[in-house]
N, C-alpha and C positions, 0 to 999 in steps of 0.2 A: 255522636262525634263532637258536638258543640260542648257537651258537658265535660268530656275529657280535656278539651282544650281549655275550658274555664278553670278546671282543677289544676292543670299544669301552670296556667298563668297565676293562679292564687299561690301555689307552692313557690313559684319563681319569685313573686313579689315578696312573700314572707321571708324567703331565704336571703334575698337582697337586703331587706330591712334589718334582719338579724346580723348579717355579716357587715353591714355598713356602720354599725355602732362601734365606737372606740371608747377606751377608758380615759383617754386624755382629751376629751371633747372641749373642756374649758381652756386648756392650754393652746390648742390648735386655733380656736376661734377668738382669742384675745388680740386686740389691736394695740400694739405698742405706742401708736401715735395718738390714741384717744385716752385721755386721763379718766380714771374711774372716780376720783375724788377731786373736787375743786377746792382751791385754797380760800380761806375766809376773806382775804383782801380782794380777790377777784369778784366774789359774790357781793361784797358790800358796795363796791363801786357801781355794780349793775343795779342794786336796789336803790341807791341814792339817785342815780340818773333817771330811772323809771319813775320814781316818786316825784321828783322835782319837775320832770317833763309833764306829767299828768296834772299836777297841782297848778302849774303855771298856765298850761293850755286851758284848763277848765275855768280858772279864775279870770283869765283874760277874756275868753269868749263870753262868759256870762256877765262879767263886770261891764264890758262895753255895751252889751245889749240893755242891761238894766239902767244904765245912766243915759241911754239913748244917743250915744256917740256914733254908733253904727246901727243900721237897720237892715233887715232882710226883706227880700221881695218874694222869696219862694217858700221858705219855712218860717212862718211868722208867729209861732206859738210863744216864743220868748218875748217878742215885742208886745204881746197881749197878756204877759205874765201868766201864761199857762205852762208851768215848768215841766210837769210830768215827772218822770223818774230821772234822777241824776246819779247814775251808778258808776260812772267812769272812775271816780276817785276810789270808791269802795272796791271796785274790781282790781285796780292797781295795787291797793293795800293788800287785798286778799291774795293776789297772785305772788306778791313779793314776800309774803309770810313764809312760804316754803323755803326760800333762800335764807331768810333770817333764822329759821329753825335749823337749817344746815350749818349756818355760821356758829350758832350756839353749840351744836353737837361737836363740830370740829374744834371749837375753843376748849371745850371740856376734855376732849381727847388729847389735845396737845398742851394743855394747861397754859 
């Protein structure tokens, strides 16, 4: 009895799956309020803001510690000149390269 019920469930699921597919799937599931392609001027302002924010934050924090105008009492590696890895600037540059690449592609498309 359980085997027959399992086969019926399998057939029902398979038929629902096959009948549920449509040919205009992309048209139904497209959002008119969500742009597919961003314009280069919007991408460029984001890249500029991200890069300047990261460069200024990193240079301010390390610069103040190096010249001993500020001191830390919890994480004191910088006060002892134990820098470790400084990856924040590299990560910001690397993350923004995707947007720069999209700007170049859109510029070539629109001439």
